[in-house]
FIDREN-639865 format. One record per atom (N, C-alpha, C): x, y, z; residue in three letters. Coordinates in steps of 0.05 Angstrom, whole numbers, plus 32768, in hexadecimal, padded with zeros to 4 digits. Layout:
BEGIN
XYZALA/...
! end
This chain:
BEGIN
7FFB80D081F6MET/800F80BA81EEMET/7FFF80A481E1MET/8007809F81C8SER/7FFC808881B9SER/8003806C81C3SER/7FF0805A81C4ASP/7FF7803F81CDASP/7FFB802D81B3ASP/80008038819BALA/8006802A8185ALA/8021801C8187ALA/80258003817CPRO/80407FF6817FPRO/805680068172PRO/80528013815DLEU/80668024814FLEU/805D8040814BLEU/806C80548151VAL/8065806F814DVAL/807E807E8143VAL/8079808B812CILE/8090809B8121ILE/808780B78122ILE/809880C78130ASP/809180E38136ASP/80A680F5812FASP/80A181078118GLY/80B1811C810FGLY/80CC81108103GLY/80CB80FB80F5ALA/80E680EF80EDALA/80F3810280D5ALA/810A810980D9VAL/811C811A80C9VAL/8136810A80C2VAL/813D810980ABLYS/815780FF80A1LYS/8161810D8087LYS/817B81168089ARG/818781218071ARG/819F8111806AARG/81A581108050PHE/81BB81058045PHE/81CB81198033PHE/81DC812A8040GLY/81E681428031GLY/81D28155802DGLY/81CD815D8013ASN/81BB816F800BASN/819D81628004ASN/819B81488009VAL/818581398006VAL/81728137801EVAL/815B8143801EGLN/8146813D8035GLN/813A81248030GLN/8142810D803FALA/813480F48039ALA/811980F1804BALA/811A80FE8062LEU/810380FF8073LEU/80FE811B807ELEU/80E68122807CALA/80E381418084ALA/80CB81438098ALA/80CF813580AFGLY/80BA813880C4GLY/80A3812580C1GLY/80A9810C80B7ALA/809680F780B4ALA/808980ED80CEALA/806F80EB80D1SER/806380E180EASER/804D80D080E4SER/804A80BB80F1PHE/803380A980EDPHE/803680938103PHE/802080818105GLU/8023806A8118GLU/80178053810DGLU/8022803D8117LEU/80198020810CLEU/800A80148123LEU/7FF0800D8120ARG/7FE080048134ARG/7FE17FE48139ARG/7FD97FDC8150ARG/7FDB7FBE8155ARG/7FCA7FAE813FARG/7FD57F998135GLY/7FC97F8A8124GLY/7FBF7F948109GLY/7FCC7FAA8101GLU/7FC77FB780EAGLU/7FD87FB280D5GLU/7FCE7FB480BALEU/7FDE7FB280A3LEU/7FDD7FCE8095LEU/7FF47FDD809CLEU/7FF77FF88092LEU/80067FFA8078LEU/7FFE80068064GLY/800D800B804BGLY/801A8023804BGLY/803680228046LEU/8047803B8043LEU/804C803F8026LEU/803F8055801ALEU/804080577FFCLEU/804F80727FF5LEU/805B80717FE2GLY/8069808A7FD7GLY/807B80857FBFGLY/807F809B7FAFPRO/809280987F96PRO/80AD80907FA1PRO/80BC80897F8BASN/80DA80837F90ASN/80E680997F9FASN/80F680987FAEGLY/810580AF7FBBGLY/80F580BC7FCFGLY/80DC80B27FD5ALA/80CA80C27FE7ALA/80D380C28006ALA/80E280AC800AGLY/80EB80AA8028GLY/80E4808E8034GLY/80D6807F8027LYS/80CE80648031LYS/80E48052803CLYS/80FA8050802CTHR/810E803D8034THR/811F804A804ETHR/81218063804BTHR/81318072805FTHR/8120806D807BTHR/81078072807BLEU/80F7806C8092LEU/80F6804F809BLEU/80F7803C808AILE/80F780218093ILE/8112801C809FILE/812780258092LYS/8142802280A0LYS/8144802E80BDLYS/813A804580BFALA/8137805380D7ALA/8129803E80EFALA/8112803880E6ILE/8102802780F8ILE/8112800E8101ILE/8121800280EDALA/812F7FE880F2ALA/81487FED8100ALA/814F80078104GLY/816A800E8112GLY/8183800F8100GLY/817E800F80E5ARG/8194801080D3ARG/819D802C80C7ARG/818B803E80D1SER/8191805A80CBSER/8189806F80E2SER/819B808080EAARG/8198809080FFARG/818980AB80F6ARG/817280B38102LEU/816180CB80FBLEU/817380E58105LEU/817180F880F6ASP/817C81128100ASP/816981208115ASP/8150811A8113ALA/813E81278126ALA/812381138125ALA/81118116813BGLY/80FA8107813BGLY/80FF80EF814CGLY/80ED80DF814FARG/80EF80C8815FARG/80E080AF8157ARG/80E98098815EILE/80D9807E8157ILE/80D180728171ILE/80B9806E8176GLN/80B0805F818FGLN/80A58044818AGLN/80AE80308196LEU/80A780148196LEU/809C800B81AFLEU/8080800481ADPHE/80707FFC81C6PHE/8077800F81DCPHE/8075802B81D5GLY/8077803E81ECGLY/8091804881F1GLY/80A6803981E6ARG/80C2803F81EFARG/80D0804C81D7ARG/80DB806581DBPRO/80EC807381C7PRO/8104806081C2PRO/810A805E81A7LEU/811F804D819ELEU/81398061819ALEU/8151805781A5ALA/81688063819CALA/817480538183ALA/8183805E8174PRO/818F804E815DPRO/819A80348163PRO/81A88031817AGLN/81B7801D8183GLN/81A680058191GLN/818D800E8198ASP/817E7FFB81A7ASP/81767FE28198ASP/81747FCA81A5PRO/816D7FB48198PRO/81507FB5818EPRO/81467FA5817EARG/812B7FA48172ARG/811F7F8A8171ARG/811C7F798183PRO/81177F5D8180PRO/80F97F5D8179PRO/80E97F73817DGLN/80CD7F6E8177GLN/80C77F758159GLN/80DD7F7D814AILE/80D97F83812FILE/80E57F6F811CILE/80D37F688108GLY/80DD7F5780F2GLY/80E07F6780D9GLY/80F77F6480CAVAL/80FB7F7580B1VAL/80FB7F638099VAL/80EA7F678086VAL/80EA7F58806FVAL/80F27F688057VAL/810C7F62804FPRO/81157F768038PRO/810A7F6E801CPRO/81087F81800BGLN/81027F7B7FEFGLN/81147F677FE0GLN/812C7F6C7FE2GLU/813F7F577FD6GLU/81407F3F7FE7GLU/81417F277FDBLEU/813E7F0C7FEALEU/81597F0D7FFCLEU/81567F068013ALA/816C7F038028ALA/816C7EE98033ALA/81707ED28023ILE/81727EBA802DILE/818C7EAD801CILE/81947E95802ATYR/81AA7E878020TYR/819F7E6F800CTYR/81A47E737FF1PRO/819C7E5F7FDDPRO/81A47E447FE0PRO/81BD7E427FECLYS/81C87E287FEELYS/81BD7E178007LYS/81B17E258019LEU/81A77E18802FLEU/81887E10802CLEU/817D7E00803CTHR/81627DF68039THR/81547E0A8048THR/81377E0B8045ALA/81277E1C8052ALA/81277E1A8071ALA/81297E01807BSER/812E7DFB8097SER/81487E0A80A0SER/815D7E068092GLU/81787E118099GLU/81777E2E809AGLU/816A7E3C8086ASN/81667E588085ASN/81587E63809CASN/81437E5780A4LEU/81337E5E80BBLEU/81407E5C80D4LEU/81517E4780D6GLU/81617E4280F1GLU/81757E5780F3GLU/81837E5E80DAVAL/81987E7280DDVAL/818D7E8C80E4VAL/817A7E9480D6PHE/816D7EB080DBPHE/815E7EAF80F8PHE/81537E9B8100GLY/814A7E98811BGLY/815E7E9D8132GLY/81747E90812EARG/818A7E938141ARG/81957EAD8141ARG/81997EB9812ALEU/81A27ED68128LEU/81907EEA8132LEU/81787EE38134ASN/81617EF78140ASN/815E7EEE8160ASN/816F7EDC816BGLY/816C7ED78185GLY/81587EC1818FGLY/814F7EAD817EVAL/81407E998184VAL/81537E848190VAL/814C7E7B81AASER/815C7E6881B8SER/815E7E4C81ABSER/81717E3E81B1ARG/81777E2381A7ARG/815C7E1281B0ARG/81537E1681C6ALA/813B7E0581D0ALA/81227E0B81C0ALA/811F7E2381B5ALA/81087E2B81A6ALA/81097E288189ALA/81217E27817EILE/81257E2D8162ILE/81157E178153ILE/81147E008159LYS/81067DE9814CLYS/80E97DF08145LYS/80DC7DF9815FASP/80C17DFF815CASP/80BB7E168147ASP/80CD7E2C814AARG/80C97E43813BARG/80CD7E3C811CARG/80E47E2A8117VAL/80E57E2480F9VAL/80CD7E1380F1VAL/80C47E018101ARG/80AD7DF380F9ARG/80947E0680F4ARG/808F7E198108TRP/80797E2A8103TRP/807E7E3A80E6TRP/80967E4680E4ALA/80997E5480CBALA/80967E4680B2ALA/809F7E2D80B2LEU/809A7E1D809ALEU/80807E178092LEU/806E7E1280A9GLN/80507E0D80A7GLN/80437E26809EGLN/804A7E3F80ACTRP/803E7E5680A4TRP/80457E608087TRP/805D7E5A807ESER/80637E628060SER/80607E4D804ESER/80507E388056ASP/80487E218045ASP/80627E178034ASP/80777E128047LEU/808F7E06803BLEU/80977DEC8047LEU/80877DE38056THR/808E7DC98067THR/80977DB38055THR/80877DAE8042GLU/808F7D96802EGLU/80A97D9C801DGLU/80B17DB5801EARG/80CB7DB9800BARG/80E37DC18023ARG/80DA7DC0803DALA/80EE7DCA8050ALA/810C7DBE804FALA/81117DA68044GLY/812D7D9C803EGLY/813A7DA08028GLY/812D7DB08014GLU/81397DB57FFCGLU/814B7DCE7FF9GLU/81607DD07FEDPRO/816E7DE97FE9PRO/815C7DFF7FDCPRO/815F7E167FE6VAL/814E7E2C7FDFVAL/81527E347FC0VAL/81677E2E7FB6ARG/81707E357F9BARG/815C7E297F88ARG/81507E127F8EGLY/813D7E067F7EGLY/81217E0F7F81GLY/811A7E247F94TYR/80FF7E2E7F9BTYR/80F67E417F83TYR/80DC7E3F7F7FSER/80D07E587F6DSER/80D47E707F79SER/80CD7E857F6BGLY/80D07EA07F75GLY/80BA7EA67F8CGLY/80A37E9A7F8CGLY/808F7E9D7FA0GLY/809A7E8F7FBAGLY/80A47E787FB7MET/80AE7E6A7FCCMET/80C57E797FDBMET/80D77E827FCBARG/80ED7E927FD7ARG/80E27EAC7FE4ARG/80CF7EB77FDBARG/80C47ECF7FE7ARG/80B57EC88001ARG/80A77EB38001ARG/809C7EAA801CARG/80AE7EA48031ARG/80C57E968027LEU/80DA7E90803BLEU/80E87EA78042LEU/80ED7EBB8034ASN/80F87ED58038ASN/80E97EE38054ASN/80CE7EE3804DILE/80BC7EEE8062ILE/80C07EDD807DILE/80BF7EC3807AALA/80BE7EB28093ALA/80D87EB380A2ALA/80EF7EB78095CYS/81087EBC80A0CYS/81097ED580B2CYS/80FB7EE880A9SER/80FA7F0180BASER/80E77F0080CFSER/80D77EEA80D1LEU/80C27EE880E5LEU/80C67ED480F8LEU/80D97EC380F3VAL/80DE7EA98103VAL/80E17EB08121VAL/80EC7EC78127HIS/80F17ED08145HIS/80D77EDA8150HIS/80C17EDB8141GLU/80A87EE1814EGLU/80A57F008155GLU/80A87F118142PRO/80A97F2D8148PRO/808A7F368148PRO/80867F4B8154THR/806B7F578155THR/80667F6F8145THR/807C7F788138VAL/807A7F8E8126VAL/808B7F86810FVAL/807D7F8780F5VAL/808A7F7D80DDVAL/808B7F9280C9VAL/80A37F9780BBLEU/80AA7FAA80A5LEU/80AE7F9C808DLEU/809D7F9F8078LEU/80A07F918061LEU/80A27FA3804BLEU/80BB7F9F803AASP/80C07FAF8023ASP/80BA7FA0800BASP/80A27FA87FFCGLU/809C7F9D7FE3GLU/809A7F7D7FE7GLU/80887F737FF6PRO/808B7F547FF8PRO/80817F447FE2PRO/80747F517FD1THR/80697F3F7FB9THR/80757F457F9ETHR/808C7F527FA0VAL/80967F587F85VAL/80A27F3E7F75VAL/80987F3C7F5FGLY/80A17F267F4EGLY/80957F0C7F51GLY/807F7F097F61VAL/80707EEF7F66VAL/80587EEF7F57VAL/804F7ED57F52ASP/80347ED37F43ASP/801E7ED77F55ASP/80057EDA7F48PRO/7FEE7EDF7F57PRO/7FE67ECD7F6FPRO/7FED7EB27F6CGLN/7FE67E9E7F80GLN/7FFA7EA37F98GLN/80147EA77F91SER/80267EAE7FA8SER/80227EC67FB6SER/80187ED97FA5ARG/800F7EF67FB3ARG/7FF87EEF7FC4ARG/7FE47EDD7FBFGLU/7FCE7EDC7FD0GLU/7FD67ECB7FE9GLU/7FEA7EB87FE6ARG/7FF37EA87FFBARG/80037EBB800FARG/80117ECD8006ILE/80207EE08017ILE/800D7EEE8028ILE/7FF87EFA801DTYR/7FE67F0A802ATYR/7FD57EF9803ETYR/7FD27EDF803AGLU/7FC77ECE804AGLU/7FD77ECC8064GLU/7FF17ECA8061MET/80057EC88074MET/80037EE18085MET/80027EF8807BLEU/80017F118087LEU/7FE97F158098LEU/7FD07F0D808CARG/7FB57F0C809AARG/7FBA7EFE80B6ARG/7FC67EE580B4SER/7FC87ED480CBSER/7FD97EE180E0SER/7FEE7EF080D8LEU/7FFD7F0180E9LEU/7FEB7F1580F8LEU/7FDC7F2680E8GLN/7FCB7F3780F4GLN/7FB77F2E8109GLN/7FAD7F168102GLU/7F997F0A8115GLU/7FA67F04812FGLU/7FC07F00812EGLY/7FD07EFC8147GLY/7FD87F158154GLY/7FD27F2E814AGLY/7FD77F468156GLY/7FF17F55814CGLY/7FFD7F468138VAL/80167F518129VAL/80107F6B811BVAL/80217F7F811ESER/801E7F98810ESER/80307F9780F9SER/80257FA080DFILE/80337F9E80C5ILE/80367FB880B6ILE/804D7FC180B0LEU/80547FD6809FLEU/805C7FCE8085LEU/80507FD4806ELEU/80567FC98057LEU/805B7FE08042LEU/806F7FDE8031THR/80757FF1801FTHR/806F7FE18005THR/80617FEF7FF0THR/805D7FE27FD8THR/80567FF77FC1THR/805A7FF27FA7HIS/805480027F92HIS/803C7FF77F85HIS/80327FE37F8DHIS/80197FD57F83HIS/80027FE57F91HIS/7FF77FF97F85LEU/7FE280087F95LEU/7FC77FFD7F96LEU/7FC27FEC7F82GLU/7FA87FDF7F82GLU/7FAA7FC77F97GLU/7FC07FBB7F9CGLU/7FC67FA77FAFGLU/7FC47FB57FCCGLU/7FCE7FCC7FD0ALA/7FCB7FDB7FE9ALA/7FAF7FE27FEFALA/7FA37FEB7FD9GLU/7F867FF17FDCGLU/7F747FDD7FE7GLU/7F7B7FC37FDBGLN/7F6B7FAD7FE4GLN/7F717FA27FFFGLN/7F8B7FA38006ARG/7F987F92801EARG/7F9D7FA38038ARG/7FA27FBB8034CYS/7FA97FCB804BCYS/7F927FD5805BCYS/7F957FD68074ASP/7F817FE38088ASP/7F8180018084ASP/7F9C800D8085ARG/7F9F80298081ARG/7FB7802D806EARG/7FB680478064ILE/7FCC804D8052ILE/7FDA8068805BILE/7FF3806A805BVAL/8004807F805EVAL/801380868045VAL/800F809E803DILE/801F80A88022ILE/803380BD802AILE/804B80B58021ILE/806180C48028ILE/806E80CE800DILE/807680ED800DASP/808080F67FF6ASP/8096810C8000ASP/80AE810C7FF3HIS/80C3811F7FFCHIS/80C9811E801AHIS/80C481088026GLY/80CC81048040GLY/80B8810C8056GLY/809F8113804CALA/8089811B805EALA/8072810A805AALA/805E8108806EILE/804580F98069ILE/8033810D805EILE/802A81078047VAL/801481178039VAL/7FF9810F803BVAL/7FF380F68045ALA/7FD980EF8049ALA/7FDA80D58057ALA/7FC680CF8068SER/7FC380B58075SER/7FA880B0807CSER/7FA08097807EGLY/7F82808E8085GLY/7F7B80738076GLY/7F61806F8076THR/7F5B80578067THR/7F578060804BTHR/7F54804D803AVAL/7F518055801BVAL/7F3880668019VAL/7F21805F8025ARG/7F0A80708024ARG/7F10808E802EARG/7F1D80908043GLU/7F2380AA804DGLU/7F3480BB803CGLU/7F4780AD8031LEU/7F5D80B9801ELEU/7F4B80C48005LEU/7F3A80B57FFAILE/7F2C80BC7FE1ILE/7F1680D17FE9ILE/7F0880CF7FFFASP/7EF680E28009ASP/7F0380FC800CASP/7F1B80FB8018GLY/7F2A8113801EGLY/7F3981228007GLY/7F3781167FEFASP/7F4681207FD7ASP/7F3081337FC8ASP/7F37814D7FC8PRO/7F22815F7FB8PRO/7F1A81577F9CPRO/7F2A81457F8FHIS/7F27813E7F75HIS/7F1A81237F71HIS/7F1281187F89ALA/7F0780FD7F8AALA/7EEA80FA7F84ALA/7EDE810A7F76ALA/7EC0810A7F71ALA/7EBB80F17F5CALA/7EA680E37F63ARG/7E9D80CE7F52ARG/7E9580D87F38ARG/7E9B80C87F23ALA/7E9380D17F07ALA/7E8080C07EF9ALA/7E7380CB7EE6ALA/7E6080B97ED5ALA/7E6780BF7EB7ALA/7E6980AA7EA8THR/7E7180A97E8DTHR/7E57809E7E7FTHR/7E4A80AF7E70ILE/7E3280AB7E61ILE/7E3980A87E41ILE/7E3280907E37THR/7E39808B7E1CTHR/7E1D808C7E0BTHR/7E1F809A7DF3PHE/7E06809B7DE3PHE/7E0880887DCBPHE/7DF1807E7DC5VAL/7DED806C7DADVAL/7DF8807A7D95VAL/7DEF80927D90HIS/7DF980A37D77HIS/7E0480BF7D83HIS/7E1380CB7D74PRO/7E1E80E67D7EPRO/7E0580F87D82PRO/7E0A81097D94LEU/7DF4811F7D9CLEU/7DEE812C7D84LEU/7DD681347D7CPRO/7DCF81407D63PRO/7DD2815E7D64PRO/7DDF81697D78VAL/7DE581857D79VAL/7E02818A7D7FVAL/7E0A81A27D77GLU/7E2881A97D7BGLU/7E2E81AB7D98GLU/7E4981AC7D9FARG/7E5481AC7DBBARG/7E4981C87DC7ARG/7E4981DC7DBATHR/7E3F81F67DC8THR/7E2181F57DCDTHR/7E1481E87DBDALA/7DF781E77DC0ALA/7DF181D27DD9ALA/7E0281BA7DD9ILE/7E0081A87DF1ILE/7E0581B97E0AILE/7E1A81C67E0BTHR/7E2081D87E26THR/7E0881E87E2BTHR/7DFE81F67E18SER/7DE882087E1DSER/7DCE81FB7E27SER/7DC981E37E18SER/7DAF81D57E1ESER/7DB281C87E3BSER/7DCA81C27E46LEU/7DCD81B47E5ELEU/7DD581C67E73LEU/7DD581E17E71THR/7DD981F27E85THR/7DCA81EC7EA0THR/7DD881EB7EB5GLY/7DCA81E57ECCGLY/7DC681CA7ED2GLY/7DCA81B87EC0ALA/7DC781997EC5ALA/7DE3818E7EC8ALA/7DF7819A7EBBLEU/7E10818D7EBELEU/7E2381A07ECALEU/7E3981937EDAPRO/7E4C81A27EE9PRO/7E5F81AE7ED2PRO/7E6D81C47ED9ALA/7E7C81D17EC7ALA/7E9281C07EBEALA/7E9C81AB7ECETHR/7EB1819A7EC5THR/7EA981847EB4THR/7E8D81827EABALA/7E86816C7E9DALA/7E9481717E82ALA/7E99815A7E74THR/7EA6815B7E57THR/7E9B81477E44THR/7E9981517E2CPHE/7E92813D7E14PHE/7EAC81377E05PHE/7EAB811F7DF9ASP/7EBF81187DE6ASP/7EB981247DCCASP/7ECE81247DBCGLU/7ECD81327DA1GLU/7EB7812B7D8EGLU/7EAF81117D8EASP/7E98810B7D7AASP/7E7C81097D88ASP/7E7C81177DA1ARG/7E62811C7DAFARG/7E5181017DB5ARG/7E6280EB7DBALYS/7E5580D07DC2LYS/7E5780CA7DDELYS/7E6B80D87DEETHR/7E6F80D37E07THR/7E6F80EB7E1ATHR/7E6580EC7E30LEU/7E6481017E45LEU/7E6F80F57E5ELEU/7E8381037E6BARG/7E8C80FD7E85ARG/7E8781167E97ARG/7E79810E7EAETHR/7E7281237EC2THR/7E7581187EDDTHR/7E81812B7EF0PRO/7E7F81237F0CPRO/7E6381217F18PRO/7E60810A7F29ILE/7E4881067F35ILE/7E4C81037F53ILE/7E4381157F63ALA/7E4581127F82ALA/7E3280FE7F8BALA/7E1981007F81ASP/7E0480EE7F8BASP/7DF480E57F74ASP/7DF780CB7F6EILE/7DE980C07F57ILE/7DCA80C47F57ILE/7DBD80BF7F6BALA/7DA080C07F6CALA/7D9680DF7F68ALA/7DA680F37F70VAL/7DA181107F6DVAL/7DAB811A7F56VAL/7DC381147F4EASP/7DD281237F38ASP/7DCC81177F1BASP/7DC880FE7F1ELEU/7DC680F27F02LEU/7DAD80F77EF1LEU/7D9480F37EFFPRO/7D7B80F87EF1PRO/7D7B81117EDFPRO/7D81812A7EEBPRO/7D8081437EDBPRO/7D9281417EC3PRO/7DA981357EC5VAL/7DBB81327EAEVAL/7DAF81217E97VAL/7DA2810B7E9ELEU/7D9680FA7E8CLEU/7D7E81087E80LEU/7D7081177E8CGLU/7D5981267E82GLU/7D62813A7E6FGLU/7D7881487E76ALA/7D82815C7E64ALA/7D8C81507E49ALA/7D99813C7E4CLEU/7DA3812D7E33LEU/7D8D81247E22LEU/7D77811A7E2EALA/7D6081117E1EALA/7D5581287E11ALA/7D53813F7E1DARG/7D4681597E0EARG/7D5B815F7DFAARG/7D74815C7DFAALA/7D8681627DE6ALA/7D87814D7DCFALA/7D7981387DD1GLY/7D7581247DBDGLY/7D88810C7DC0GLY/7D9381087DD7ALA/7DA480F37DDAALA/7D9780D87DDEALA/7DA480C37DD4THR/7D9680A87DD9THR/7DAE80987DE8THR/7DAB80927E01ILE/7DC0808A7E14ILE/7DC6806B7E0EILE/7DDC80637E0CALA/7DE180477E07ALA/7DEC803B7E24ALA/7DFC804B7E33ASP/7E08803F7E4AASP/7E1080567E5DASP/7E0C804F7E79VAL/7E1480627E8EVAL/7E2980557EA0VAL/7E40805C7EA5ARG/7E52804D7EB8ARG/7E5B80617ECDARG/7E6180567EE3PHE/7E6A80667EF9PHE/7E87805D7F03PHE/7E9580717F0CGLU/7EB0806B7F18GLU/7EB5807C7F2FGLU/7EC480707F3FTHR/7ECF807F7F56THR/7EEE807F7F54THR/7EF980957F60ARG/7F1680967F60ARG/7F21807D7F70ARG/7F3980767F6ASER/7F4780617F7BSER/7F5F806C7F88SER/7F6C805B7F97LEU/7F8280627FA5LEU/7F9A806D7F95LEU/7F9B80627F7DGLN/7FAE806D7F69GLN/7FA880897F63GLN/7F90808E7F5EASP/7F8880AB7F56ASP/7F9280BE7F6CASP/7F8C80B87F85VAL/7F9380C87F9CVAL/7FB080CA7F9CVAL/7FBF80B47F97PHE/7FDC80B27F9CPHE/7FE980C67F85PHE/7FDF80C47F6CILE/7FE780D67F59ILE/7FE180F47F5FILE/7FCB80F97F68SER/7FC081147F70SER/7FD381227F84SER/7FDD810F7F97LEU/7FEE811A7FADLEU/800B811C7FA7LEU/8014810B7F95THR/802F81077F91THR/8037810E7F75THR/802581167F62GLY/802E811E7F47GLY/803281077F34GLY/8036810E7F1CARG/803880FA7F06ARG/805580F97EFDARG/8067810C7F04GLU/808181087EFAGLU/809080F07F03GLU/80A180E57EF2LEU/80B180CD7EF8LEU/80C680D17F0FLEU/80C980BD7F20ARG/80DD80C27F34ARG/80F080AA7F2FARG/810880B17F2CGLU/811E809B7F27GLU/812D80947F41GLU/
! end
């Protein structure tokens, strides 16, 4: 039995002929920022709704702090931050926070302290008395998050929390989330910003066609992808003085079969498993072929490369 705050076990959900969830299973650990990634229609939103109690699973279970959840069960430990702004533009920040706090069960005795904390946490104290309709996009986004957390949940579900905000606001939002993690709050985040997920998330879960296709740290996902070899790109000062067939012949044994030259024979790209072991024979063979090397660059695969490898390149509408 897992002691993780949130466990999803074999989640299944159909809408008519559409299989939205097909046995998805994963866990959210204490104090973790877990990225839930997937193409459009992969099942992310359905899963979030099921965790929040807004959609009933056909099969499987959701376990919160060791307790299986029925669809009708209250979930005071969960805070849900929707992608669409869910705040009242004519109210002030303080008024919004008080409304959402009371709706989420914060007592009259505690609401002022919770509003004060939320304003400070979201860096909105100085603008607390102004109507929200005059706020910038980043301020509204921070308030949207704060309204979902004013009741002090310990599991937070965020759907695209940085959509449409500038880099400064994005950085501030992640500072806010890090402070929650330091307090032991567990965060499940969906995003289409793969570079952002790669930099910010402790672990990644990739869902496609309603099933979990991979999970782990970014390093684990890359190392577990059979196409995730490091590559070296070697650029020559001048085109190699021999034809492509001669190049292949002269470098037999030094280059992997998947190495490629560009059409004008000025660039070579080759997979490199170990730079210290694999690169010197390649450079020596190129020198024998008459190459003068101008530059050598290395690259490793990113989370985006793994994501595309697992989910394909076709557009999802």
